[in-house]
C-alpha positions, 0 to 999 in steps of 0.5 A: 737696560732690559728690553721693553716688551710691547703690550699685547693684550690677550684677546679671548676667542670669539666662541663659535656658535654652532648651528643646531640641526635642526630636523624638518618634520616631514609629513605624512606621506600617502599610501599607494595604490596596491596597499589601498587596493588590498584594504579595499579588497579585504573590506568587499569580501567581508561586506559580501560574507555578511550579505551571504549571512544576512541572505540565509535569514532573510534571502527569501525576504531580499527576493520579494522585495526585488530590486529594493535590496540593493538599498539594503546593502548600500545602507549596510555599505554606506555605514561600514564605511562610513562610521569606521572611516571617520573618528569614530574608527580612527578612520580605519576600516578593517581592511585599513586596519589590517594593511596598517593606512587610515582616512584624514583630512590635511591635518592629518586628523581624523573626519567627522561621521557626516564627511565620512558618510558623503565620502562613502556615498559618493564612492558607492553610489555608481555601484549600487545604481549600475544594475537599475534597469529602467524600461524602453519608454524612458528613452523616449519620454522627456522626463524619461531622459533626464532620468536616463541621462542622470544614471549615466553620468552618475554610473559612467561619469561618477563611477569612471572618474573615481577609477580614473583618478584612482589609478592615475592621480600617483601625485596625491592618490586622491580619487574623486570621493577624496578630492571632494571631500578633502580627504587623505589614505595615509600610513597609521603610524605616521604623525602630522600634516599631509604631505601631498603635492597637486592634482596634476591638471592634465588629470582634470583636462582629460576627465573633464573632456571624458564628461563632454564625449559621455554627455554628447553620447548620452543626449544623443543616444535616446534620438539615435535609438528612436530613429534605427528603432521607432517610436512604435516599436519602443512603445510595444516593447514597453507595454510588453516590458510593463505587462510582463513585469505586472504577471503573478510572481514576477519581480522583474523583467527584461525583454530584448530582440537580436539577431545572431548568425547559425553554421548550416551544413548542407550541400554546398558545405558550411554556410552562416545563416542569420537567426532572429531572437527574443529573449525573456529574463525574468526574475521571481518573487517567490520560489516556484513550484516548477521552473518549466511551469513558469518558462511556460506561461511567461513564453505563452504570454509572449506568443499572445501579446506580442505579435512580432514574438510570430516571426521571430527564430528563436523565443528564448525564456529564462527564469531567475530565483533569488535575491540581489542586496548589492554586497551579495546576491545569490541566484538560480537560474533556469533557461529554454530555447524554441522556436514559436511553432515548438512552443505552441505545441508544448506542454508544462510538462512535455519536457523533464528537465535536462531536455527539450531545450530546457536547462538548469543554468549553474547558480551564481553567487555573487560579492558586489 
């Protein structure tokens, strides 16, 4: 009898399900500090060259409008960065095209032109307001104190914050203009949403402390100036400041008083002597036929209308002709130092160029 084998059903092996490897799409990484800085430098150089070219054709016009020339440069800068960093320029200025980076929002999309213009305005407003000179009377008048406070907060508060976050915000590489507008700077070839962490709370804390200190200093500064200089002195300076600016062919003028120390050699050897000085800097509307004559005119005006000038050791007068449109500036300056008595005895043509304390300063050409 044959052996009966037990029934063993064939069991098909259960197919193993292979897990598909799903690649996680990495978001766009923010670009680093140095590549952004390089792109910015390229853009600034290009704008500076453009400003110098404009000066070749409209330099005399820019000189006549004086401080308003900086508004021209601000509008040019606003248009350049505002348009090219938006969807119109695909988020790239020329500097960003060269360095292959672009401006996007958190979703990785280009931003609107309105948003880009706001971003550019926040970034460059402190730069173009930085050289705005105000008369001394603003230090004591109520309205002037408010204006001065706003300027300090914009130039130093906002401007300092932009630099601070630009350097130390390593997580998202966003500065204040980026944080306000919700923008990032990323590599141009990357795709998808931006991959970035959160801004460190410590940075906000440090910046907040900086703003509080700046606010306290700004509010207390007029009271300190008023205490040590006095209202009468400030009013005198304001009056002469205003009168200087109203002189023929003067676009703007500033005046300051101070003290320097000069080494004097005598029988007792080298000694230090304190010297009081008054310095006047004037910017001219038109190129003068004689810089010496302009300097003499200003010096005589100071001696005749500012009694304290008779008590100073040195009266220094500087005149400059040129323009400043923010993105570029070109000035030629002349300077002369003399004592009040020497100014009174000197005639307009007594001192030819290079002698008698009169000298030409180097022609200055700047970009930003």
